[in-house]
Residue frames relative to the residue before (quaternion, step in Angstrom):
aa qw qx qy qz dx dy dz
X 1.0000 0.0000 0.0000 0.0000 0.00 0.00 0.00
X 0.3525 -0.7485 0.5134 0.2279 3.55 -0.77 0.94
X 0.7008 -0.4952 0.3156 0.4051 3.56 -1.28 0.32
X 0.6095 0.5442 -0.3718 0.4407 3.64 1.00 -0.65
X 0.6761 0.4919 -0.2983 0.4605 3.60 0.84 -0.98
X 0.6364 0.5414 -0.3050 0.4570 3.55 1.00 -0.92
X 0.6502 0.5067 -0.3151 0.4702 3.61 0.98 -0.80
X 0.6497 0.5186 -0.3222 0.4529 3.57 1.00 -0.79
X 0.6402 0.5206 -0.3128 0.4703 3.57 1.02 -0.81
X 0.6675 0.4823 -0.3134 0.4729 3.59 0.91 -0.91
X 0.6292 0.5249 -0.3329 0.4666 3.63 0.94 -0.75
X 0.6461 0.5062 -0.3196 0.4734 3.63 0.95 -0.90
X 0.6713 0.4854 -0.3139 0.4639 3.63 0.86 -0.81
X 0.6390 0.5033 -0.3328 0.4771 3.60 0.99 -0.67
X 0.6506 0.5228 -0.3228 0.4463 3.59 0.93 -0.79
X 0.6476 0.5075 -0.2998 0.4829 3.56 1.03 -0.94
X 0.6604 0.5000 -0.3205 0.4595 3.61 0.92 -0.76
X 0.6551 0.5095 -0.3162 0.4597 3.59 1.01 -0.85
X 0.6158 0.5435 -0.3160 0.4750 3.56 1.08 -0.80
X 0.6571 0.5177 -0.2939 0.4625 3.58 0.91 -1.03
X 0.6741 0.4761 -0.3034 0.4764 3.62 0.82 -0.92
X 0.6612 0.5061 -0.3168 0.4542 3.61 0.92 -0.85
X 0.6170 0.5333 -0.3195 0.4825 3.60 1.04 -0.79
X 0.6671 0.5025 -0.3024 0.4593 3.57 0.79 -0.92
X 0.6440 0.5332 -0.2905 0.4654 3.58 1.00 -0.98
X 0.6847 0.4808 -0.2796 0.4710 3.57 0.90 -0.96
X 0.6861 0.4828 -0.2906 0.4601 3.61 0.89 -0.82
X 0.6859 0.4533 -0.3011 0.4831 3.56 1.14 -0.52
X 0.5853 -0.6184 0.3628 0.3787 3.58 1.18 0.28
X 0.6408 -0.5697 0.3050 0.4143 3.54 1.23 0.51
X 0.5777 0.6016 -0.3803 0.3996 3.61 1.25 0.08
X 0.4980 -0.6354 0.4672 0.3606 3.52 1.10 -0.46
X 0.6683 0.4054 -0.2830 0.5557 3.54 1.37 -0.09
X 0.5245 -0.6177 0.4537 0.3710 3.61 -1.05 0.63
X 0.5650 -0.5785 0.4545 0.3735 3.59 -1.18 0.57
X 0.4846 -0.6590 0.4685 0.3338 3.63 -0.89 0.77
X 0.5211 -0.5995 0.5087 0.3320 3.52 -1.18 0.55
X 0.4039 -0.7224 0.4788 0.2928 3.59 -0.66 0.93
X 0.4784 -0.6361 0.5263 0.2992 3.52 -1.16 0.70
X 0.4698 -0.6785 0.4747 0.3058 3.57 -0.76 0.96
X 0.5260 -0.6089 0.4852 0.3423 3.54 -1.13 0.62
X 0.6033 -0.5635 0.4066 0.3914 3.52 -1.14 0.61
X 0.0256 0.7687 -0.6375 0.0446 3.55 -1.02 0.84
X 0.7321 -0.4164 0.3125 0.4392 3.51 -1.15 -0.65
X 0.4667 0.6966 -0.4423 0.3183 3.58 1.22 -0.18
X 0.7970 0.2101 -0.1823 0.5361 3.59 -0.71 1.00
X 0.4492 0.6741 -0.4898 0.3223 3.61 1.13 -0.02
X 0.2916 -0.7567 0.5637 0.1567 3.51 -1.14 0.76
X 0.7620 0.0742 -0.0913 0.6368 3.52 1.42 -0.23
X 0.0713 -0.7852 0.6150 0.0122 3.54 -1.17 0.65
X 0.0353 -0.7635 0.6441 0.0313 3.46 -1.31 0.49
X 0.2197 0.7890 -0.5549 0.1459 3.66 -0.75 0.92
X 0.3761 -0.6829 0.5801 0.2361 3.55 -1.32 0.29
X 0.1864 -0.7679 0.6083 0.0747 3.55 -1.10 0.88
X 0.0450 -0.7778 0.6267 0.0164 3.54 -0.76 1.03
X 0.0748 -0.8019 0.5928 0.0009 3.51 -0.76 1.19
X 0.0820 -0.7870 0.6110 0.0248 3.51 -0.83 1.02
X 0.7760 0.2350 -0.2398 0.5339 3.58 -0.85 0.97
X 0.7608 0.3639 -0.2687 0.4654 3.57 -1.17 0.50
X 0.7273 -0.4811 0.3135 0.3759 3.49 -1.43 0.24
X 0.7285 0.4359 -0.2386 0.4716 3.63 1.07 -0.60
X 0.2391 0.7942 -0.5296 0.1777 3.62 1.24 0.35
X 0.4937 0.6347 -0.4920 0.3337 3.58 -0.95 0.87
X 0.4718 -0.6365 0.5327 0.2973 3.45 -1.42 -0.16
X 0.0495 -0.7857 0.6160 -0.0282 3.57 -0.92 0.97
X 0.1818 -0.7618 0.6112 0.1142 3.53 -1.06 0.84
X 0.1195 -0.8070 0.5779 0.0226 3.57 -0.73 1.08
X 0.0270 -0.7389 0.6733 -0.0002 3.50 -1.20 0.86
X 0.0567 0.7896 -0.6099 0.0369 3.60 -1.07 0.74
X 0.0989 -0.7737 0.6254 0.0193 3.51 -1.13 0.78
X 0.8067 0.2308 -0.2003 0.5059 3.58 -1.18 0.61
X 0.1085 0.8264 -0.5391 0.1208 3.56 1.09 0.84
X 0.8141 0.2979 -0.2061 0.4538 3.48 -1.09 0.78
X 0.6789 0.4195 -0.2767 0.5353 3.55 1.32 0.10
X 0.6122 -0.5419 0.4167 0.3973 3.53 -1.34 0.20
X 0.6586 0.4952 -0.3093 0.4746 3.57 1.27 -0.26
X 0.2943 0.7738 -0.5183 0.2145 3.57 1.17 0.41
X 0.1407 -0.7765 0.6123 0.0494 3.53 -1.08 0.84
X 0.1124 -0.7909 0.6015 0.0051 3.59 -0.87 0.99
X 0.0486 -0.7437 0.6666 0.0148 3.55 -1.14 0.86
X 0.0592 -0.7750 0.6292 -0.0002 3.57 -0.96 0.93
X 0.0562 -0.7804 0.6225 0.0150 3.54 -0.83 1.03
X 0.0892 -0.8006 0.5923 0.0167 3.54 -0.91 1.04
X 0.3322 -0.7663 0.5175 0.1862 3.57 -0.33 1.23
X 0.0571 0.8073 -0.5839 0.0638 3.55 -0.83 1.00
X 0.7727 -0.2960 0.1403 0.5438 3.51 0.61 1.30
X 0.8619 -0.0760 0.0856 0.4940 3.54 -0.65 -1.17
X 0.7694 0.2236 -0.1348 0.5829 3.62 1.26 -0.22
X 0.3683 -0.6840 0.5851 0.2327 3.46 -1.37 0.29
X 0.3074 -0.6486 0.6445 0.2635 3.52 -1.19 0.61
X 0.0434 -0.7956 0.6043 0.0058 3.60 -0.93 0.85
X 0.0534 -0.7614 0.6460 -0.0064 3.54 -1.04 1.02
X 0.0596 -0.7765 0.6270 -0.0171 3.52 -1.03 0.95
X 0.0084 -0.7364 0.6765 0.0061 3.50 -1.08 0.88
X 0.0956 -0.8296 0.5500 -0.0127 3.51 -0.56 1.21
X 0.2753 -0.8093 0.5000 0.1386 3.52 -0.15 1.31
X 0.5971 0.5849 -0.3426 0.4289 3.59 1.19 -0.63
X 0.7798 0.2887 -0.1619 0.5314 3.53 1.09 -0.73
X 0.3298 -0.7542 0.4869 0.2922 3.59 1.41 -0.15
X 0.5185 0.6052 -0.4204 0.4336 3.54 0.99 1.02
X 0.1126 -0.7787 0.6132 0.0705 3.54 -1.26 0.44
X 0.0236 -0.7880 0.6147 0.0234 3.58 -1.06 0.62
X 0.1149 -0.7475 0.6469 0.0979 3.54 -1.37 0.36
X 0.0729 -0.7364 0.6702 0.0568 3.46 -1.24 0.69
X 0.0311 -0.8321 0.5534 -0.0197 3.53 -0.37 1.25
X 0.7496 -0.3849 0.1756 0.5090 3.51 1.14 0.81
X 0.7274 0.3958 -0.2418 0.5057 3.63 1.13 -0.19
X 0.7227 -0.3763 0.2472 0.5244 3.61 1.16 0.31
X 0.6169 -0.5735 0.3872 0.3750 3.63 -1.22 0.22
X 0.1779 -0.7457 0.6388 0.0645 3.46 -1.16 0.93
X 0.3361 -0.7339 0.5540 0.2035 3.58 -0.77 0.98
X 0.0650 -0.8130 0.5786 -0.0003 3.57 -0.64 1.15
X 0.2711 0.8202 -0.4731 0.1732 3.58 1.30 0.41
X 0.5912 0.5695 -0.3722 0.4332 3.59 1.12 -0.60
X 0.7362 0.3151 -0.1973 0.5654 3.59 1.20 -0.45
X 0.1425 0.8394 -0.5118 0.1147 3.61 1.12 0.61
X 0.6764 0.4968 -0.3160 0.4426 3.58 0.78 -0.97
X 0.6550 0.4918 -0.3268 0.4715 3.65 0.93 -0.76
X 0.6551 0.5077 -0.3124 0.4642 3.61 0.95 -0.86
X 0.6305 0.5388 -0.3159 0.4609 3.52 1.04 -0.93
X 0.6638 0.5000 -0.3012 0.4676 3.61 0.82 -1.01
X 0.6504 0.5173 -0.3210 0.4542 3.63 0.87 -0.83
X 0.7903 0.3719 -0.1908 0.4480 3.55 0.46 -1.21
X 0.6286 0.5184 -0.3426 0.4677 3.58 1.03 -0.65
X 0.6135 0.5364 -0.3346 0.4732 3.62 1.02 -0.72
X 0.6692 0.4712 -0.2971 0.4917 3.61 0.92 -0.93
X 0.6180 0.5440 -0.3246 0.4656 3.61 0.97 -0.78
X 0.6705 0.5026 -0.2883 0.4633 3.60 0.94 -0.94
X 0.5988 0.5506 -0.3663 0.4517 3.63 0.99 -0.65
X 0.7127 0.4482 -0.2771 0.4630 3.56 0.81 -0.97
X 0.6928 0.4703 -0.3011 0.4563 3.61 0.87 -0.87
X 0.5864 0.5478 -0.3663 0.4709 3.60 1.14 -0.52
X 0.6884 0.4531 -0.2833 0.4905 3.55 0.97 -0.77
X 0.6708 0.4652 -0.3212 0.4800 3.62 1.20 -0.25
X 0.3418 0.7823 -0.4626 0.2390 3.58 1.34 0.11
X 0.7565 0.3542 -0.1969 0.5133 3.59 1.06 -0.74
X 0.4375 0.7103 -0.4482 0.3213 3.61 1.29 0.03
X 0.0795 -0.7940 0.5997 0.0597 3.58 -1.09 0.66
X 0.7935 -0.1481 0.1025 0.5813 3.62 1.01 -0.62
X 0.7481 0.3719 -0.2847 0.4700 3.60 -1.31 0.33
X 0.7078 -0.4043 0.3657 0.4491 3.51 -1.28 -0.58
X 0.2129 -0.7505 0.6129 0.1258 3.55 -1.23 0.47
X 0.0842 -0.8077 0.5825 -0.0357 3.57 -0.77 1.21
X 0.1613 0.7683 -0.6158 0.0671 3.58 -1.00 0.70
X 0.3793 -0.7254 0.5254 0.2322 3.57 -1.28 0.30
X 0.0720 0.7904 -0.6047 0.0660 3.57 -0.86 0.89
X 0.8649 -0.0151 -0.0355 0.5005 3.54 -1.01 1.01
X 0.7257 -0.4447 0.2412 0.4663 3.64 0.94 0.87
X 0.6464 0.4903 -0.3329 0.4806 3.60 1.24 0.09
X 0.3286 -0.6987 0.5848 0.2486 3.57 -1.15 0.44
X 0.1230 -0.7900 0.5998 0.0325 3.57 -0.73 1.04
X 0.0278 -0.7808 0.6239 -0.0160 3.52 -0.78 1.12
X 0.1417 -0.7640 0.6253 0.0720 3.58 -0.80 1.06
X 0.0408 -0.8051 0.5886 -0.0609 3.51 -0.72 1.23
X 0.7991 0.3149 -0.2005 0.4713 3.59 -1.36 0.00
X 0.2477 0.7926 -0.5218 0.1954 3.56 1.00 0.81
X 0.0093 -0.7794 0.6248 -0.0452 3.54 -0.79 1.11
X 0.2457 -0.7714 0.5802 0.0888 3.55 -0.75 1.21
X 0.8689 -0.0112 -0.0586 0.4915 3.52 -0.92 1.06
X 0.1472 0.7696 -0.6017 0.1551 3.53 0.79 1.11
X 0.4935 -0.6218 0.5076 0.3349 3.57 -1.24 0.37
X 0.0092 0.8192 -0.5699 0.0629 3.60 -0.29 1.22
X 0.4087 -0.7179 0.5161 0.2262 3.57 -0.79 1.09
X 0.5494 -0.5994 0.4615 0.3548 3.61 -1.11 0.59
X 0.5802 0.5915 -0.3819 0.4093 3.63 1.06 -0.55
X 0.5793 0.5950 -0.3825 0.4051 3.58 1.09 -0.49
X 0.7273 0.4011 -0.2022 0.5189 3.52 1.26 -0.53
X 0.6207 0.4587 -0.3654 0.5204 3.55 1.17 0.76
X 0.5521 -0.5901 0.4485 0.3819 3.55 -1.18 0.57
X 0.4752 -0.6737 0.5032 0.2592 3.48 -1.07 0.84
X 0.4663 -0.6934 0.4584 0.3027 3.62 -0.87 0.79
């Protein structure tokens, strides 16, 4: 390689190096240090208890549902669902800590513990759909569309203090 070609190669390497340093400096905000990774806004990740209201418009499941859960992410998770129906509420409870389930459909409490696994599968799957959709939530209400229905999750409270008695049939 002759001296002219060698000089061109060296100049090209210097130019690439200068561009690289300049790009790093500009992307770091001019401080020479990389920009810090922003801390994610608080959401539901890591929550051990949650409370929220689901309002569904359109479709077969239209209505309002209130959800409460405690011990999220454990085998002892407990879920309570309240469905306002005019003068009364339908209430369903699945209590993983006790491996029991109850329903109150306006005529008193019915023990569904013999079908705990079926109740758990039903209500846990429903819970998972809502919390999966809340994965990107940070504040306010959260709305999405599913199967032709509009789902709005409101009154979201992360880590509320929920008494264990909320997840048991009332005497």
